[in-house]
C-alpha positions in Angstrom: 274.6 125.4 10.5 273.3 127.9 8.7 272.6 132.4 9.4 269.3 133.7 9.8 268.2 137.0 10.5 271.8 137.3 12.1 271.7 134.2 14.4 272.8 130.8 14.0 270.2 127.8 13.5 270.2 124.8 15.5 269.1 121.8 13.5 266.6 119.9 15.0 268.4 117.3 16.7 271.0 119.6 18.8 268.0 121.5 19.9 266.3 118.8 21.3 269.2 118.0 23.3 269.5 121.1 24.5 266.3 121.1 25.5 266.9 117.7 27.3 269.5 118.7 28.6 267.4 122.1 30.1 265.1 119.8 31.1 267.4 117.5 33.1 267.6 120.5 36.2 263.8 119.6 36.9 260.6 120.5 35.2 260.1 123.9 33.3 257.2 125.5 31.6 258.6 126.6 27.6 259.0 129.8 28.9 261.4 128.6 31.1 263.3 126.4 28.4 263.1 129.8 26.4 264.9 131.5 28.8 267.4 128.9 29.4 268.2 128.4 26.1 268.3 132.3 25.2 265.8 134.4 24.0 267.0 134.8 20.2 264.7 131.4 20.1 260.8 132.1 19.0 258.7 131.0 21.5 257.2 128.8 19.2 260.3 126.7 18.2 260.8 125.7 22.0 256.9 124.8 22.3 257.3 122.4 19.1 260.5 121.4 20.1 258.4 120.5 23.6 255.6 118.9 21.7 257.6 116.5 19.9 259.5 115.4 23.0 256.5 114.8 24.6 255.3 112.5 21.4 259.1 110.4 21.3 258.5 110.1 24.8 261.8 111.5 26.0 259.4 114.2 28.1 256.3 114.5 29.9 254.0 117.2 30.4 251.3 118.3 33.0 248.8 121.0 32.4 249.6 124.2 34.3 247.3 126.7 33.7 246.8 127.8 30.5 250.7 126.3 29.4 252.4 122.9 30.5 255.5 121.7 32.7 257.7 119.5 31.0 259.8 117.4 32.5 262.3 114.1 31.4 260.6 110.6 30.9 261.5 107.9 33.3 264.8 106.2 31.2 262.9 102.9 31.6 259.8 104.4 30.1 262.0 106.4 27.2 263.3 102.8 26.9 260.4 100.5 26.1 258.7 103.0 23.5 262.4 102.6 21.8 262.1 98.8 22.3 258.3 99.0 21.0 259.2 101.0 18.0 261.4 98.6 17.3 259.2 95.8 17.6 256.5 97.7 15.7 259.2 98.4 12.8 259.8 94.4 12.8 258.9 92.4 9.2 258.0 89.1 10.9 256.8 90.5 14.5 256.8 86.7 16.1 260.5 85.7 14.8 261.6 89.4 16.3 260.0 88.8 19.5 261.7 85.2 19.3 265.6 86.4 18.5 264.9 89.4 21.7 264.3 86.1 23.6 267.4 84.2 22.3 269.3 87.3 23.9 268.2 87.3 27.5 270.1 86.1 29.6 269.2 83.3 32.3 268.1 85.7 35.2 265.9 87.4 32.5 263.7 84.5 32.5 262.1 84.7 35.5 261.5 88.5 35.3 260.1 88.3 31.9 257.7 85.2 33.0 256.6 87.2 36.3 256.0 90.2 34.5 253.8 88.2 31.6 251.8 87.2 35.0 251.4 90.7 36.3 250.4 91.8 32.7 247.6 89.0 32.2 245.9 89.6 35.3 245.6 93.2 33.8 
């Protein structure tokens, strides 16, 4: 950590983890997150971190007047977005999907078939 104006500077990953830990206690506005983490953080730093977490799908937000209230995204949504990013990063999408299917257990196949039928109906 480097020092700037007498305060310890957190790296982005550490700050994101601290913000996620704060949100674990329930929905919060950026001001509440800042208060929870310590007033030495700039409000804009907290806002930027929350916006990044929202973009990554780790947090959701709802309008609350002139600000937003942020909360943790559910675990299934976070994992689904991670899987989607991994799929999008693959060189051969069909091959990546085929390898994924190879990794599924026998109990997963009927669930996947049911979900595919449901998705087709949408």
